[in-house]
C-alpha positions in Angstrom: -38.8 38.7 -10.9 -35.1 38.0 -11.8 -35.5 34.3 -11.0 -38.6 34.0 -13.1 -36.9 35.8 -15.9 -34.0 33.6 -15.9 -35.9 30.5 -15.5 -38.1 31.4 -18.4 -35.1 31.2 -20.6 -34.7 27.5 -20.3 -37.3 24.6 -20.8 -34.9 22.1 -19.2 -32.4 22.4 -16.4 -30.0 19.5 -15.6 -27.9 19.5 -12.5 -25.2 16.9 -12.3 -23.7 15.7 -8.9 -26.8 17.1 -6.9 -25.6 15.4 -3.8 -22.7 18.0 -3.6 -24.9 21.1 -3.9 -25.2 23.5 -1.0 -28.4 25.1 0.4 -27.8 28.3 -1.7 -27.4 26.4 -4.9 -30.6 24.5 -4.1 -32.5 27.6 -3.4 -31.3 29.1 -6.7 -32.5 26.1 -8.8 -36.0 26.2 -6.8 -36.3 29.9 -7.6 -35.7 29.3 -11.3 -38.2 26.5 -11.5 -40.6 26.6 -8.6 -42.9 23.9 -9.7 -40.0 21.6 -10.7 -41.2 21.2 -14.3 -38.2 20.7 -16.7 -35.7 20.0 -13.9 -33.5 17.0 -14.0 -30.9 16.3 -11.3 -28.4 13.5 -11.2 -26.6 12.3 -8.0 -26.1 9.7 -5.5 -26.9 10.3 -1.8 -24.6 7.6 -0.9 -21.7 9.5 -2.4 -22.2 12.7 -0.3 -18.9 13.2 1.3 -18.5 17.0 0.9 -20.4 18.3 4.0 -17.3 20.0 5.3 -17.5 22.1 2.1 -21.1 23.1 2.7 -22.7 20.4 0.5 -26.2 19.4 1.8 -27.4 15.8 1.4 -30.9 16.8 2.2 -31.1 18.6 -1.1 -31.2 15.3 -3.0 -33.0 13.3 -0.4 -35.9 15.9 -0.2 -36.1 16.6 -3.8 -39.2 14.3 -4.5 -41.1 15.8 -1.5 -40.3 19.4 -2.9 -41.3 18.7 -6.2 -44.5 16.7 -6.3 -44.8 14.3 -9.2 -41.0 13.9 -9.5 -40.0 10.4 -10.9 -36.9 8.7 -9.7 -34.9 6.6 -12.1 -32.4 4.3 -10.3 -29.2 3.5 -12.3 -27.9 0.3 -10.3 -25.9 -1.4 -13.1 -22.2 -1.0 -12.2 -19.5 -1.5 -15.1 -16.5 -0.6 -13.0 -16.4 -2.9 -9.9 -16.5 -6.7 -9.3 -19.4 -8.3 -7.6 -17.4 -8.8 -4.4 -16.6 -5.0 -4.1 -20.2 -4.1 -4.8 -21.2 -6.6 -2.0 -19.1 -4.8 0.4 -20.4 -1.3 -0.8 -24.1 -2.3 -0.7 -23.6 -3.9 2.8 -22.1 -0.7 4.0 -24.6 1.6 2.5 -27.6 -0.3 4.0 -26.5 1.3 7.5 -27.4 4.7 6.2 -30.4 5.9 8.1 -32.0 8.1 5.2 -31.2 7.1 1.7 -32.9 6.1 -1.5 -32.5 2.2 -1.3 -30.7 0.6 -4.1 -28.5 -2.4 -4.9 -25.6 -2.0 -7.3 -25.2 -5.0 -9.7 -22.0 -5.7 -11.5 -21.6 -6.7 -15.0 -18.1 -8.1 -14.4 -17.0 -11.6 -13.4 -16.3 -12.4 -9.9 -12.7 -12.1 -8.6 -10.9 -11.9 -5.2 -12.6 -10.9 -2.0 -11.3 -7.2 -1.0 -9.1 -7.1 2.0 -9.0 -4.7 5.0 -5.5 -4.0 6.0 -4.9 -2.2 9.3 -1.7 0.1 9.6 -0.7 2.7 12.2 0.0 5.6 10.0 0.8 6.7 6.4 4.4 5.4 6.5 3.3 2.0 7.5 0.6 2.1 4.8 3.2 3.1 2.2 5.6 0.4 3.3 2.9 -2.2 3.0 1.9 -1.2 -0.5 5.6 -1.0 -1.6 6.1 -4.7 -0.2 3.1 -5.9 -1.8 4.2 -4.4 -5.3 7.4 -6.1 -4.9 5.6 -9.4 -4.1 3.4 -9.2 -7.0 6.3 -8.6 -9.4 8.1 -11.7 -8.0 5.0 -13.5 -8.7 5.3 -12.5 -12.4 2.8 -9.5 -12.4 4.0 -6.6 -14.6 4.2 -3.2 -12.9 1.9 -1.9 -15.7 -0.8 -4.1 -14.3 -0.6 -2.7 -10.7 -2.4 0.4 -9.7 -3.0 2.2 -6.3 -5.9 4.3 -6.0 -6.2 7.5 -3.7 -9.1 9.6 -2.7 -7.1 12.8 -2.8 -3.8 13.7 -4.5 -1.9 14.7 -1.5 -2.3 11.1 0.0 0.1 9.7 -2.7 3.3 11.8 -1.4 4.3 9.2 1.1 4.1 6.2 -1.2 5.8 8.4 -4.0 8.9 8.9 -1.6 8.9 5.1 -0.6 8.7 4.0 -4.3 11.6 6.5 -5.2 13.6 5.4 -2.2 13.3 1.7 -3.5 13.8 2.6 -7.1 10.5 1.2 -8.1 9.3 3.0 -11.3 5.8 4.5 -11.5 3.7 6.8 -13.4 1.4 9.3 -11.6 -2.0 10.0 -13.2 -4.1 13.1 -12.6 -1.2 15.2 -11.2 2.5 16.0 -11.0 4.8 13.6 -9.4 6.0 14.5 -5.9 9.6 15.3 -6.7 8.6 17.2 -9.9 6.3 19.7 -8.1 7.7 23.3 -8.2 7.9 23.7 -4.4 9.6 20.5 -3.8 12.1 21.3 -6.5 12.7 24.7 -4.7 13.5 23.0 -1.5 15.9 20.4 -3.0 17.7 23.1 -4.8 19.0 24.4 -1.5 20.1 21.0 -0.4 21.8 20.5 -3.7 23.6 23.8 -3.3 24.9 22.6 0.1 25.7 19.0 -1.1 27.1 19.8 -4.7 27.9 23.4 -4.9 29.0 22.9 -8.5 25.3 22.2 -9.5 24.6 25.3 -11.6 21.0 24.3 -12.2 20.4 24.1 -8.5 22.1 27.5 -8.0 19.9 29.1 -10.6 16.7 27.7 -9.1 17.5 28.8 -5.6 18.8 32.2 -6.3 16.1 33.2 -8.8 13.5 32.6 -6.1 14.5 36.1 -4.6 13.4 39.5 -6.0 16.0 41.2 -8.1 17.9 38.0 -9.0 17.6 36.6 -12.6 19.5 33.9 -14.3 22.3 36.1 -15.3 23.1 37.4 -11.9 22.7 33.9 -10.6 25.4 32.7 -13.1 27.7 35.5 -11.9 27.2 34.6 -8.2 27.9 31.0 -8.9 31.0 32.0 -10.8 32.1 34.2 -7.9 31.5 31.4 -5.4 33.6 28.8 -7.4 36.5 31.4 -7.7 36.7 31.9 -3.9 39.5 30.4 -2.0 39.2 26.5 -1.8 40.7 26.9 1.7 37.2 27.8 2.9 34.6 25.1 3.3 31.5 25.0 1.1 29.2 26.5 3.6 31.8 29.0 4.8 32.2 30.3 1.2 28.3 30.5 0.8 27.9 32.8 3.9 31.1 34.7 3.8 30.7 38.4 4.2 32.5 39.0 0.9 30.4 36.8 -1.1 27.8 38.7 -3.1 29.1 42.0 -2.0 29.5 43.1 -5.5 25.9 42.4 -6.5 24.0 45.2 -7.8 21.7 47.2 -5.4 18.5 45.5 -6.7 20.0 41.9 -6.0 21.9 42.6 -2.7 18.9 42.0 -0.5 18.1 38.7 -2.1 21.8 37.6 -1.8 21.6 38.4 2.0 18.3 36.4 2.4 19.8 33.6 0.5 23.0 33.6 2.7 20.9 33.7 5.8 18.8 30.7 4.8 21.9 28.7 3.8 23.5 29.6 7.3 20.1 28.4 8.9 19.7 25.1 7.2 23.4 24.2 7.5 23.4 24.7 11.2 23.8 21.3 13.0 21.3 22.2 15.6 18.5 22.5 13.0 19.6 19.5 11.0 16.9 17.2 12.6 14.3 19.9 12.3 14.5 21.5 8.8 12.3 24.6 8.7 12.3 26.3 5.4 
């Protein structure tokens, strides 16, 4: 009764990316419009890649069978890719056992054939891309004309580190650059405190991660550290029993946790295996 009531509110129901729907979502749609009248779904069975998240490609493949009289409109004109890339895609898709057969046609002019580059791991992949970027720039190609596409944001991290190491400028679209992410800045703040104890910004970032420590207390702790005897090494001053002893009760537990972590990451035994 509820499905019929909700379904009656709408003459037309449109579902986009239907190949990514799961079984429950398909059943809700079927309950709203049992005869399929007024239902339009848009999707591509060849782009169903989220089965690990519960997506069920059978939803779109069986749609015409479940809804008698359904009409299929194939959108086969492609405005993005070159004929060579589409030939590769079409050739691969033809191997699918169940599908709505289609051949994508490009409106763009022919260009170079796509290349398949085999590498051992992400590091080798990033090194290859970085070297190819340098080769292209030496050939007169502007960095603004070079793009690297990723399926998922996390896959860019290795290349970002490689580009930063080689001081190759880049712009990241659709996310925050690796070294600008909050958790990366947090980790680096500890390393900066060890490497350059006079870095007030790093001190504030590292200390304010702990409950009870705000920017004001962080400034006082930094000043206390700088005022300690220079005869002591940087790390020794950081972990000294006297350091932070005058902090108020609310901040004291955070100071001790900070000192314990500094002690751990400065231990030579852990240098090869950082574990924050």
